[in-house]
N, C-alpha and C positions, 0 to 999 in steps of 0.2 A: 408132255414129254420132258424128261430130265435134260437139263443143259449140261453138256459134257465137254471137256477139253483134254486133248492129248498133247503133252509137252515133251519134246526131244531135249534131253539134257546133253548139251554139247561139251562134255567134260574132256579133259586130256585123255588120249588113248594110251594103253599100256604097252603096245607093241607095234612096230612097223616092219613090213617085209624088207629083207636085205635089198639094197640097191634102189629103194624108193625114198624120195624126200619125205620126212615125217610130216611137214606142213601140208604137202599135197595129198598125202595119204589121209590125214585127218579130215581135210576138206572134202575129199571124195566120199568118205564114209558118211559125213554129215549131210552132204548133198543128197545122197541116195535115201537116207532115212527121212529127210525133210520132204523129198519128192513123194515118198510113199505116204507120209502123213497127209499131203495135199490131196490124195485120192480118196481118203476115208469119207464115208457118208455119215451124216447125222452127228458129227462131232466138230467142234472147233479145234484148231491146232495152233501151236506156239512152239517157240524154242526158249531155252534158258541158258545163259552164259554168265561167266564172271565179267566184270568190267574189262579186264585185260584181254578177254577173248571176244569182245564185241565185233571185232573184224570178221570173225568166222561166221557169226550170225548174219552180218550184213552181206557176206558172200553167198549164202545159201538160201536165205528165206525167200518165200514167195510174197508177192504184193499183198498187203493187208494181214500178213501173218504176224502175230504179236511176238515181241521179244521181251523177255523178262531178265533183268540183270540180278544176279544172286551173289551173296557174299562168299559162298563156297559152292562148288559143283556137287551138291548132294540132293537127294530126294527131299529131305526135310526143308532145305533152303528153298526149293522150288515151291513146295506147298506154302511156306511162309510168304514168298513173293506173291503168290496168287491172292493170299489174304490181304497183304499190304496194298495190293492194287486197288482195293476197295476201302481204303482208309482203315485197315485193321479189322474189318468185319468180313462179311461174305463177299465173294467176288461176283456173285450172280451165277456162278457155276454150282451145279449140284454134285457133280462127280469130276474127278481129275485123275489122269494117269501120267506118270513120269516114266519115260523109256530111255534106254541107253542109245547112244548114237554111233555105236560100232557094230551094228547089226544091219548091214545094208540090204540084205535080201529077206528081211523078216516079212512074212505075209501080212497083209492087212487083216486077215481073218484072225491071226494070232493076237493082234492088238485088240480086236473087237472082243475076243474071249477074255481079255484082261479086265475089261469094263463090265462084262455081263453079270458077274456075281454080285455086283454092287446093288442090285435090286433087293437082295436079301442079306448081304454081308457088308460090314463097314469097310473092309480092306481086302484087297486081292493082290497076289504076287505071282509073277511069271518067272520061273527059274531059268538059269542058263543051261542049255544042253551041252553035254560033253564033260570033260574033266575039270575039276577045280570048282571053287565056290563062286557065287555071284548070282545076280538077278538080271533078267532082261528088263523088268519094269515093276512098278508098284502103282496100284490104283487105290483111291479112297473116296468115300463120300465126304463131302465138305459141309461144315468145317471138319478138319481132320481130327480123328479121335485123339484125346490127350494121351492115351496110353501108347500111341505109335512110337517105337523107339527110334533112335538115330539109325538111318538105313544108308549103307554104302553099297551101291550097285556092284562094285568090284569084289566085295568080300562077304556080303550078307548071304544067308541062305533062308529059305522059308521058315525054318525053325526059330531063327533069330527074331523074326517079326511076330510069330505066334507066341513066343515067350513073354512078350509084353502085353498080350491081349487078356482080357478077363476070362475068356473062354477060347480054347484052341479053334473052335468052329467059327470064330469071328473073322478068321483070315482064310480066304479061299486060295488054293493053289491052282493056277490055270496052266494051259499048255505053254511049254517053254520053246526056246529057239536058241540057236548058236549066236555067239558074239565073236568077232574076229580079234582074238587076243593072243594068238600064237600060230606057229606053223601048222599044227594039227587042225586048227579051226579053218585055216585057209584051204586046206586040202579037202574040206567038206563042201565047198562051194560047187554048185551044179551049173555048168555053163548053159544048160537048157532051161534053167529057171528064169522066168521073166524078172525084169527089174535090175537093180544094182548096176546101172549103166556107167556111172562115173567111176566106181570101183573097178568094174570090168575093164574099162578103157585104160585106166592107170596100170593095172596088172598086165595088160597086153601090150603096153608101150604105145598106145594110140592116142593118149591124152596129149593135148597141146601144151 
């Protein structure tokens, strides 16, 4: 069986709801995504942060969850950190996915679908649902293909990744999900949907 890892990229968030402290908001989002990762089966999990954001990783990681420090909060930097963790060679992982940390209610099934195409494709991307560009995550076989372009989860679209591939079919597009990047996204949260406890508590004013 392939050894796989899913990494939550704890990058700065683009938006905070009015009246909520930005640090508490970012922490709640990260906590919910990390908690979701901890429930996934048949994958290892980790977080990635810049050195300046190490405090956030320390606040939300589960015991034995790996923390990778990256030079910049980008997908490519995370893949590079995974390679560097094994002396510049392979990390021991066969597949890796990097996901955004501002999707607190993302279903585990959606993340599983991001990895699934890697049995036959070298790269897979999950788009962001709703308006505006962006990706929920990127997955790749390791070592990462040399043709993978720089990927910014906030601005990239699937076509940007496919443009660098030798063949468009080398990049699978999987199911998307929303990220909380503005008032419209916040309005799509379903109170009946399980998960996102930290974000839910903060929005309801119940967080300590």
